[in-house]
N, C-alpha and C positions, 0 to 999 in steps of 0.2 A: 389276207391269210383267214386262213380258219384251224381253228382250234382243235382236233380231233381227238386228241389222249385227256378224255373229263380227270386223268389225276395230274396233270399238269397244270390247268387251269382251276388250282385249288385257291384256294381263298389266301392262301400267302402270296397264290401269282400274283394273284386280282390287287393286292395291297403295294406290291412293292411296284407292277406298274403303274397302280395310281396316282403312288409318291415321284414319280420319273417323271412323267408323261403332269403331272402338277409344275414342277420346277423348284427352284430354290427363292422364289419371291412368293412374295403374300399375292401375290393375283396371277393366277394357273396362266401356263404357257400357250394353252391351247383352249378352246371355248368349252365352256363346262359341258353342253349339250354332248360334245364328242368324247368326254371323258365316261361320260352318262353311257352315252350308246360302246364305247369300249367294255367299259366293268358288265353290259349287259350279255355284249358278244364274247366276253371270255366267262363267263355263266353258265350260258348256249349252246357254247362251242357253236359259235359263227364266227364270220368275217368281221377284224377290227375293223376301222377306219382307215384308210390309208394314210391319214397325216400321225398314226399313233405305231404305226406298222411296224417299223425301227427297234423300236422300247420293249411293245412287247415280245418281237422276237430275241432280245437281248435276254431277256427274262425267261424266255419260254427255254432259251441255254442253260442257263445255271439253275433253273427247277429239275432241266435235262440230265446233267452230274450224276451220276450214280451216288447212292450216300456211300460205298464202300471205296470211291478213289480218294487218290489224295497224291500230288503229284512228289517225286523225289524232289525236285531241285523248281526253283522260280523259272527258271529259262524251259522247261517241261509246262506250268502254266502258263505263262507264257504264249508257248506255239501253240498249244492245244484250244487256247480261248482269246485270240488275239482280241474279238470287239470288248469279252468282258475289261478285259486287259487295261484298255487305251478309256471304256468307258467313268470320266473324272464325277459326271450329277451324283448328288447325295439321296443317301435315307434316311428320314428320322427315327428313333425310338426312342417312347417314353415309360419309363419305371415310376411308379409309384402305388402309394395305398396310407394307410391306416400304420400310428404307433404308435405303441403304450398302449394298446385295446383293451388290456386285463383289466390294466391303470383307470380306463374311461367307464369300463363295464360295473369293474366290481365297486367306486368308487363308495357305491351308497349300501346297504345290510339290505336295504328290500327287496324283494324277488321282483318288486313291480318295475321297480327302477332299472335291477338289472337285466329284464327282461326285455323294457324298451330301450334303452342301453344299446342293446347287440339287437334288437330290430333295426335302429335308425339308422349304424354302421350293416348291415345287411344290404337296407334299402340304396345307403349311396354302394356299395361294391357292385350291387347286382344288379342295379334299376337306374339311377343316377349315372355312375360312370360311362356302360355300354349307351345311355341315351345321348352323352353326348356326341358317339360313333355313330348315333339313326340306328342304333339298331332295337329292336323292336321288342318288349318284353311279351314272352310266354302266353302272359294275361290280359284280357286285352282291358282287366281292372285295371289297370297302369296308364291309360291311354291317357286323362288327365295330369296325371306327374310329368308322363313324358311329356307331353307338350309344353310343361314351364318350367322342364330342366332344359330344353332344345331355347327358348324365349329365353333361359336366364343367361347359356353360353351363349349366346350371338349378344344378348346387354352386355358381359362381359371384356369379353371379347373384341375389340374395335379394327374393323376389316376394311377393305375394298370390296372382299366379298362375307358373305353370313359365313361367320366362323364352321355353325355346324354343316354347309353345306363341302369344306374340305377334308371331312373327314368323314367314313365309313365305314359299315359293318365287320370289312371284313380285315382291317387294319386291328380286330383285336386278337393277338396270341392267347392273353390268358386273363380272366377277369374273377376270380375265386380267394378264398384264403384269405380277404383283407389287402388284395396287390392288385395291381393290373400291369400291362406288360402288352404296349402297344405300339405300331407303327404310326409315323404321322410323315405330313412335309415339312422339308427342313425349315421352313419359313414360320411353323407355326408349333415347335420346340418346344422351346420358354413358354408359351403361352399356354399350350396344352399342360405342359406342367403345374404351369401358377393357378390355371383356374381347377387342376386337379387339387390342391392342398387349400384354396380355396370352399370349394364346395363341403371340406373338410370342417371346415370353420364355420362356416355361413349358417351350416346347420344345424350342427352341434354344440358350438361353441367353446368347447372345453377339449374333443379329442384332437390329439397331435395327428398328424398327415407332415407324410413329404411325398416329393417326388422329381424326380427329374430325368431328363431327359440329352440326349445326342444325337451327331449325323455320322453316317460311315457309308462308304462305298459299293459298290454293288457288289464288286467280287470280297469286299469284307463279312459279307449274310453268311458265305458259304465255308470260308476259307481265313476265318478272323483277323485280328488287328491288321494291315498292312503300312506300313513307313510311306512316307513319300518322299520321291521317289520311291513305288512297290520293291525296286530291284535293292533299296538297302536295309530292307527284310529280315530279322535273324530265323534261317529256315534253319532246314532236317542237317544238314551238314554241320550248321554251329550245333544244334542240339546231341550230336552224338558225341562232340569232342566236351562238353561243356555237364551231361546230363548228372554228375555224380557233386555237382558243387553247391552244399548247400542253400545259395539262395534259389537257384533255379530248381532245387529238390520241389524249395517252396509255392514256386508255379507250375511247374510240371507233376507235382508227383516224384512221391520216392517210389523207384520203379526194383530196387531191390527189394523192400517193404513189400511190397503190392504183388514179385514172384514168390518173396515167403510164407503170403498170408496163401498166396493159391490155391498150395499144396496140400489146404485141409477146406480153406472154408468158400461153400461151395455158393451162397449169397452172392457177391461182389462176382461184377463184371471187369474186376479195375484192370487196365493195361498192364504186361507184363513184359512187352518191347517195348526197343525207341521209337518206332515207326508210328507204333498204335497210342503212347502217351503223348507224344507229340501230333496226331493228329487230333486225339480226343478233344486236347488242346485251343486249337489253332482249328479255331469251327466260330457257330453260330454260340458255342458256350462262353466263349471268350468276352463275346460282346456285350452280353446279360452279368458277366462278371466286372466288368467295367460298367457298367451302370450299379452294379450292389453300391461299387465301391463309392463312387460316387453320390447313392443315394445316403450310405451311415455317413458320407462327410461332411452330408448336408444337413442331415438328421441332428450332426452332434454340433453346426452354426458355422461351421467352413462356409467361407462367405463365396460366390458366385460373380463373375460379375456384369457378368448379363441379366443376375434374376436377385430380386430386393430379397436380403436378408431373412432367413431363418432363424436366431440367435434368441430375437424373443416370445416365446409364445406366450397363447390367449394370458391375458391377463384381468382378473376382476377383485380388484384392489373391495375392502372393506373398514368397519374399525370398529375397535371393540365394544362401544357402546350402541353397534347397529344389532337387527334381532338379525341373525343368518339364519341356510336352511336346515333342513333337517342332517344333513353331510357335515353341517358347520363350516362349511371352506367358506363358502361366497355370501352376501347381503341377499337379504329374503326382498323379495319383491311384490309378494301378493299371499296373502294367511286366506288359505280355505276352510270353513267350518261345517263343520257333521247340518243336515243329512247330504250337503254333495261327497263329500269322504266322512270313513269311520269316524274318525276323528280329528279335532285342530289338526291342518299342514300347513309347515311354511313351504315356500318355493321361494328359488329365484329362477332366473331361466332358464338356465341349463336344466337344473331338475326340475320344475313345469315341464319340460319339451321330454325329456327321458317318462317323468309319470305319464305323459298323454299318450304318446309311443304307445306306452308299455298297455295302457287302457285301449287303446286301439288293435292293437294284437292279441290283449284280451279274449277280446268281444267278437273281432272279425272286421268287421263292416259299419260299426256305428254311425251318428254321428258327431259332435265332437259337446265333450260333456257338457254339462251349463257352465258350471264351474271356470272352465278355461273361458265357452266364447264372453263370458262376463268378467273375466279380466282387460287390461288392457295391453294385451301382449297380443302382437298382430302374426307371429311365424303359426303356417296351418302346416298340420301332416295331412296330404290328401288320399294316401292311402298308406297301409303298412298290412303288409302279409306276413304274421308268424307263424314259426314255427310248428305251432299247432296246423293251423290251414295248410301248412303242405302236408303233415303227416297224413290230414285226413283226405284230403286229395289223395297219396301213395295208395290209402285204404280202398278207397272210390275206386281205383284202377287194378284192386288185388284183391277180387271176394272170397278166397277162402282166407286168406287173411284179417279181411274187414270180419268176416264168422267169428274167427277165432276172439280176434283182439273186444268185439263188444261181447261175443260171450251170451246173447238175445236182450240183450239190451240197446233200447230207442236210442241212436244219434245224434237227436238234438236236443233230449231230454241231460247231456252231460257239462257240464263244467270247463275251463278253466282253471287248475291251480290256482289262486290265488297270492296264498301265502305255502310257505312250507310243513308249518300246519297239516296243512292237508293231504302231503304228499307223507308226511311223517303217519298219518292217521292210518294210513294204510298198513304201518311195520311200528307197530307197539312205540312211537314216539321217533324211530330213528330212521335218519336219509343217508343215502350215502351218495356223494361227490363221487361221478366217471370223468377222469381227463384223459385222454385217447390219443397218442402222436405217431405216425409213421415211422418205421426204419428204414435204414437204409435208403432214402429219397436224395440225398447228396449224394451218394454213390451211383447210383441210377442217374442223375443227373447229368453227373461228367461225361455222360456215354451221350449224350442228346446231342446232335449234329448238325439237329438243321428248325427252323423255325413251325414248321409241319408235325415233328416231333416234339417239341413245347407242345403246342398245342394241343394238341392226339393226348400226352403224357397227362399236363393239366384238366383237360374233361375225364381221364377216365380216374384219376383217382379224389376227385370231386365226387366223382355218382360213386364211387365205390365207398366212398367215404359214406356218403347220405342216406344212400339205401342200404348196408348195413347196418346203421341206427332205426333206420324205418322198422326192418324186415324183424331186430331183435328186439326193439317194443311191443310190436306187434306178437310177438310169439310167446312174449315175458309175459305180461301185461294186461291186465283187464279195468274197466273201469273200478271207482271204488264209491263205497256209499261212506260217509261220512256217518264215524257211530261211539258217542261217548267224545264226542268232540264240543270244545268250547275255548274262543279264539274270540274276542276283541274286537280286533284288526277287521275279521271277514264277517262277508256279508252273508257268506252260509251257512247252513246252518246242520243240524242235524238231521239226517236222510237225504240232503243233497247228495248226485251223483258227482265225480271229477275224474276226471284225466291227471294219474296218480304217477305222474312227470312234468320234469320244466328241460328244453332243450334250451337251451343257453346258448349255444353254438354252433355248427357245423362248417367250418372254412376249409376246404384244403384238406387235410390231413389231419386234423386238429377237431377234433369232439371234447365239448363240455357239457356233460347232464348234469339233473341232480334225479334220480330214483328214488323207489323204496328201499329200504336194507338188508329186509329178505330178499329182494330181486336182484341187487347190484352184482351176485359175484355171476349170475346165469345169465342176463344183459352182455357183463362184459364180455364173458366167454364165448357167447355168441354173438357179436360186433368184432373183435378179433376173428373167430374162423369167418366170417361171412363179407369178411375186407380180402382175403386172400383169395376166395373163392367164385367171386365175383370179377376180381380181377381177373382168374384162370380162365372166366367163362364157365365154369364149373355149377355158378347157380345162377339164372339169368336176375336181370335188374327189372323185371315183372313178367303179372303172369303174360299178359297181354302179344299178339303178333306184332302190334306192332312199338312196344315199348324202346328203350335206349338199348343198346349196342355200345359193349368194352371195345374199341377197336384193337387193341394195340395189342404185345406180346410180351408175360412180362412173365412165363417159364423160367427156371432156370437153363440157366442153359450146361454150366458145370456139371450135368447133374450123376458125372461119374466120379467126381469125387468123397474120399469116405466120409461116412457118417455114422458116429461112434453114439447110435440109440443109446447105450447106458450111463451115458454121461451128460445127453440133453436130459434125459426126464429119470428121474427117482423111482416113478409110477409105471409099474408095467411097460418097462422102457420097450420088451419086444412086440406089445403090440400096440405101438406110436406106428405113425405114418411117417416118414420125413419128408419135410415143408420140400415146395415143390414150387409156391410165389417167390421170386426176387424182394417182391413188399412185404412189410406187413405190418401191426403195430404193437406198443406199449402203452399199457397202461398202470394206471393210479388209479384204489381208491378210498375212498375215509368214508370210515361210518360214523355217524355219529349223531347225535341227539339234534333234533331241530333250529333248538335256537342256540348252535353255536355258531360264534362270527361268523358269518363268509366268505370275510376278507383272507382271518387266519385258516379256515378250511379250504380254501384256494390256495393258500399258498402251500400247507401239508402235503396238500393232494399231487401239486407238483411235485413236490421234494418227492414223491413215493412214484410218478412217473419215471422223473428220473434215478431212482434205481433199479426200479426196472428194465429201463436201458442201457443201464450198468450191467442187468444180466442177459441180457440179447449179445450184447458186446461180445464176452466173456462167451458166452455158448455158441460162437460164430468157428471159435478155433475148433467145437468138435462138427460142427457139421450144420447147426441149428440154423434158422434161417428163420422161423415161424416167429408170434408175439409171447409177450412177455406180460404175466400182469405182478406187481406190489398191492397189498391193502393194509392196512391199520384199523383196528377198530378204539374207539374211543365210551365205554360205558361209563367207567368211574373216570380213568385220567381225564382232568378238562384240558390238557395245553402240556406242552411236547416245546420245551424254550429253545432246545439244542437241534443240530441235525438226524435225520431219520438216523442215520446208522451210527450217527455215535450215541447215540440214544438207544440203541439197539446194542453197542458194544458194550455199554455201562453196564447195561440194566440187564443183557438177557443171554450174557454170555458169559462161563464160568468157569475162572483161571484153575480148575482140580483135574487131577489125573483118570480118566483121558480127559480132556478140555472137551466140555457139556455146549453148543450151541439151542437154547430153548427156543428159539423156532424157523420154520424153511423158507419162508418166504425171500428174493420174488417166487412164482411157479410161470412153469410152461403153460400154454393151455391146454396140454394133453394132463401136466399134473392138475392144474387146477380142476378137469373133468372128475379126478379121482376125487382128489378131496373133499366135493361134494358129494360125492358118492360114498364115502366114511363116515359125511357127519349124518347123511342118511340110513347106512347101515345102521347103524349107534342108536339114532332116533328104533328103530325097525325090530332091534334088538333089547328095546328098554332100559338101557344101559342106564345105571340111575344116574342125576345130575349130580350128586353132591359126590358119586364116583372120581364121575371125569374132575371136579377141583380137584378130591385129594390127590389123585396121582397127576394134576398137573403142578400143586406144589411138592411134590414129592420129587419134578424134575429135579430142582437143586439139588439136592441131597448125596447124588454121584448114579453113579448108569445103574449098578448091579442093584440099588435100592429101588431103581423106577423101572427095572422091569422083572422084579418080583414085583410088588406090586400091582403092577400090569396082570401077570400071569393070574394073580391072586383074586382079581377081579373079576376076570374075565370067564375063568374057569366054575366062576360060581352061578353066572349065567346058566338058564335053563337052557339046557342042550337039545335047540331045535336049529328049522331051518335057518332062521335072522340071523341067529349066533356062528351058524356057519355063513354067511353070510361074513358078517364085521369081519371074522375068520379071512377068510378071500381078500375081501377089498381091502383090508388095512394091514395086517400082517401078512399075509407070503405078496401082498401089493408093492409095498411102500420097502418092506424092513426085514427084506434077506438080506444075507451077506452079499460084500461084494465078491467074493471069492466061490465058485460056486461048487466046489470041492466040500464048503461045511452046507451042515442042513440045520435044520430050523430056522427064527428068527431072533432080532433083535428086539424087538417089540417092545415101548416105544419107540428105539434109536432108528435113524441110517447111520453109516458109513458116509466120511468124506475126507477124499485125501487131501481135495484145494490143488488138484492137474491145472482145473482151468482157471482157478484166481492168481490177478495180477502180483497182490499179496499176500505171501504164502506164510507171513509168519502167526497168524491161527491158526494154522493147521499141521499133521492131521483133525482132527475132531469129529462128535456124533450131535447129531441134530435130530429134533423132533418135530413132528407138524399137529403133536400132542395140543400144547399150547395153541397154534390159531385153530384146530378144530375148537376146543371151549370157547375160545372167543366169537367163534362163527357159529356156535350150535344154535343159537338162539334165531341167527339172521338165514338157516336156509330153510325154504319155505316147501318139503315135498309135493311132489304131484295132485297126493289127496288131501292134503291140508285145501290147496289152493281151487282144485276144487268143492272141498265141501265151502269154503269161502260165499267163491259165488252161487254156490244153489243155495248158501242161508239169507244173501243180500238179496236175493229174485222174490225168496218166502218173506223175505221182511215187507220188499216192494206191493206183493200181489197181496199181503194185510193190508198193510195202507190202502190200497186201491178197493 
């Protein structure tokens, strides 16, 4: 039999055919050479061996089912696909990955440990686990690591055949975001899940991980979980009668709520009919849901009879009189003295591994440091590629962005930032934590019905996230020359050139960055916009013709739904373009001093992200589908003990008449651009900073008092183009009355009637962006400032030479 349709000979088809041909024993049903010939024939569209022809025909029939087809009754399914109905052989699926990732990564407050922990988890997820399946890395530099992992796998799992020979690259559905989903022969499901957990534990010692697996019939890959016998499966006729019951709604979704939301929400494409809701659930989606439930159960300590318990995670006992590592959690096993490190350091084995990997990620491809070679530790980090290496590789493939980023500096002269003080030196001692996460991912996944669509979706989102970050960094940052710098923990001094950012992680739709405070808003806005533009194929992933391409179609299907731009945006709503992408990002930004504890900063940034996501959910009712951003600046306030929302309610909402809200965050991406332009206009108009602060202090005295004082200060400015620009960018853009019949403006106030709020107890009220403007005033770098800084750095470098 010859496979002529290359779409049918996809990696998913090869994976399923291999699992069925291997059989349900640890020894393959057919000779391994036959399986290899079958795999190669399917890849090349050639004749498959006669021994496996029937299996391939069944898999091809499954793959040939139209994606929109769904049988009304089980009898129809049996009649149309009798061979699949009678197929009893099963296929394994395994799902697993790291858990409590942030707890492991941010265990220490030092950037070296954080960088090392993140790089180690990335290496396991992106290199080690794919190596289980004989999937070669993109770079040949990982060849030694790849071979070591394969040997480790065969030594770990004892079988008649090498365990690695049972796994092929086509098994992997996705391996991003710290998790992996893959097919597997039935006999090795538990072995593979155990190996995944063991790999994380052996390499990190302390990181939590979890993996589960189950087996499914061939027909279940397309039509979800089926009973044994299949005739006992509850089908569409049953669902029509029960879909309003609470327990059924919890599993299949609330159709009445979906119908109500579909009248206004353009972002979601959720089912509104009984048939669509049932078909969306009874698909490959139901299998992944079952695995997710098993994953959560095992992570919580639930026992599985066929596997060892996970109830007791890795623990390293210590003693009150023993010396501990710098995180003060585990007993130290070594002490490193200067000059090997800038200061005396105490390491447990787990922290030593983090520091070592962080060192190698920082330096690229060096030999192991002497202090580690002299230790008694036997664990070796063969190869580590940090995010900066990937960023530099991206720049090499995109010459225009490379030229823009380096701005005339030589790439080889630039060092990675060793501490947060290096990044903060580019912004007067302040850094910004950026935490971004995808919106509507769950809603989109609910519509995915096949493994192939899962594979494409994961790949596309991963690429869009990663390249959005690279492009945003390249367009907004430049190498920074350390000036007036004094940090005893740094081996770099004044005059050294550094990359002024740190990529903590980019995984799936998650992003954690540390950047100079004065570039944070521009970078965040750029990431949010580029993420959507890349998915819509409006912006390419790279400049070369060979660059990877986005496969899926993420354009909003219900573009005829109403969009109330005046409810979506407070800044020039008529100039905003309605969002077109089904997926977007929400972003939390914390601007703070570089010595703020990292764990506390991470926790606060997560709360800001949650606030931004809440805003995005509310804006859905008005038809807004794009990204949102919330931020907080901590220049003098050192701690916020309560929740962000509660802090703002108590400190920044005044119960006067009318009620006043002294902030306007979160913002849409369009509004964020307007906020930046207001600050630039104030700087260009030479608006005195003392008056900025005075107007802010007068906001609390009432609406009329603040308006009067703003008008007084504004008319005293020089009446020129810059003054008119301020009037256009702030008063006319933000502060127009909601009723178009009214003339004039409410500057510095905006009116909010609370129509989009769930809790309307605080509304209506007047809000203002003025406090946000003042807080951000010192952290918005104008293009002229950026150009002058680069020229000054170049001039200093030339003088020194």
